[in-house]
N, C-alpha and C positions, 0 to 999 in steps of 0.2 A: 504494500500500500504506500502510495506516494504522499509526502507531506505537502506537496505543492498544489496550487490551484490552477496550474497550467502556465503560469507566467513567472514562476520562481518564488512566490510568496506563500507561506503557510498562514492563512487568515487568522487562526487562533494564536499563532506565535506573534503575529503583528499586533493583535489586540493586547496580548500580554505585555509586550515590550512597551507599547504606547501607554498602558495604564501605569506601569512602573516609572516611565519617564515623566508622566504628568504628576504622579505623587511626589517624585523627587523634585520636580520643578516647584511644586507648591511649598515643599519644605525649605528649599533653598530661598525662595522668595520670602518666607516667613522669618528666616534666621536673622536678617538685619533688624527687622522690626522687633523681634524678641530681645535682641541685645540692647535696644533702647528702652525697653519696658522695665518697670520695677520687677524684682524677682518674683513677687507674688503673682504677677500677670503672665509670667513666662513658663508656668508649671506645665502646661500642655504642649510646649514646643519640644520637638525631639532634640536629643543631644547631638553634638558633632559626631560622636561615634556611631549613632544610629544613622545619621545622614551618610556617613562614610560607608557603612554596610550597604545601604540602599544604592549608593553610587557603584559599589563593587558589583552588586547584583545586576544593575542596569548595564554595566560594562560587560559582564559575563554574558548576558543575553545578547548584547551587540556583537561580541566576538563570535558567539554561536551562530548568529544570523549571517555574519561574514562568511562562514563556512558554506552557506547556501548559495553564495555568489559563484556559480560554476560556469556561467555563460553571461553574455552581455544582456542582462535583464534590466531594462529601463525602469520598470516599476520597483524592483528591488533596490536598484541604485538610488532612485528617488526616496524610497522609504529610509534607507540607511543614511542618506544625506539629511533628511529631516530629523532623524533621531540624533545624528551627530550635532546638529544645530541645537537641539534641546539639551544635550549633555555637555556642550562646550564649556560651561562654567565649572564643571566638576571633573571631567576626565578627557579633555581634548588631547593632551599629550599621549595618554594611553591609547586613544582611538587612532591617532596618527601612527604610533608604533605598531599597532596591530595591523593596520593596512599596509605599512611598509614591510612588515614581516611576511604578509601574504604575497606581495609583489615579488619579494626576494625568493620565497620558497616554492612558488607554484611553477609547474612546467610552462614552457613558452606559450602554449595555446590557452593557458588559464590566467595569464598575467593581465591581459587587457581589461577585463571587468574591474579589477582592483585599481588599475591606472585611471580608468574612466570614473570610478568612485572618488578617488582622490581629486581629480579634476572637477567633478561635480560639487564636492564639498567646498573646495577653494572658491569656485565661481558663485555658488549659491549661498554659502554661509560666510565666507571671507575669514576675517580674523577670529581666532588665533590660528586657524588651520592654514590659511594662505601662507603665513610666515614660516610655519613649521614645515610644510611640504615644500616650500621654495628651496629650502636647504637640502632636501634629499631627493626630490623628483629628478633633477638632471642625471644624477648617477644611476638611479633606479631605471630610468627610461633608457639610458645608454646600455645598461646591462640587459634589459629586456630586448632592446634592438639587436644586440649581439647574438642573443639566443633565438631570435625569431626568424620566421621565413618572410618572403616578400610581402604577403598580405598584411601581416602585423606591422612590418616595417613601414609600409605606406600609411597605415592607420596612425602609427606613432608620429610620423612626419606631419600628417594632417592635424593631429592634435596640437603639436607644438605651434603650428601656424595660428591657432586660435588664442594663443597666449599674448600676441602683440597687443600692447596697451593694457593688459591685465596684470601680468607679472612684470617686475622690473626687467628691462632688456637683458640684464646679466643672467637671468634665470633661463630664458629661451636660448641665449647664446651658449650657456653652459650645456644645456641639453643638446644643442646642435653639435657642440664639440664632442660630447660623449657619444653621439650617434656616428660622428665621422671617424672616431677611433674607439669603437666599442670594446669594452672590457666585460667579458661574461662573468656572471656571479660564480663563486666557487661551486664546482660540481655541475655547472651548466654544460649542456652539450650544444655545440654549434650546429646551426641548421645545415641541411644537405646542400 
């Protein structure tokens, strides 16, 4: 039995992660207000430890959903982008690391969905993801380029063209340099 609804998203999983993200968002939004209140009014507000546990749970669910990104599924990429937006205040660095790890570890034919996800998060959410990915995407794209066949290479080149005016010119230039002299990731097999 498949977990998917035909487009790469398990509807029950999406509802679960959204409810966790919404609950976490409400608690994060309440924290500054509670800090300003007298102690007797803050009794119902969760502790920082509780919020951290909820952030860990939301991140674990996000990472699990990343595992479902096995092909270029626009609906799943959009969902993961929206969840990354909601979680940016509590675990942006961990989300970036998880996506980078997937780009690095997947076989060439499975890298593109994660690269498209990073691109989507940068373009649709922006900071702090844009700055974090700007530092790593050129090398990751160069390594993906080195391990990819002609179709994926063309897709990567076309993606970099969309960065004009979005990322600083140095990011697109670094990506172009990495693609011109690609260095495969350790253990990667060059295309035929």
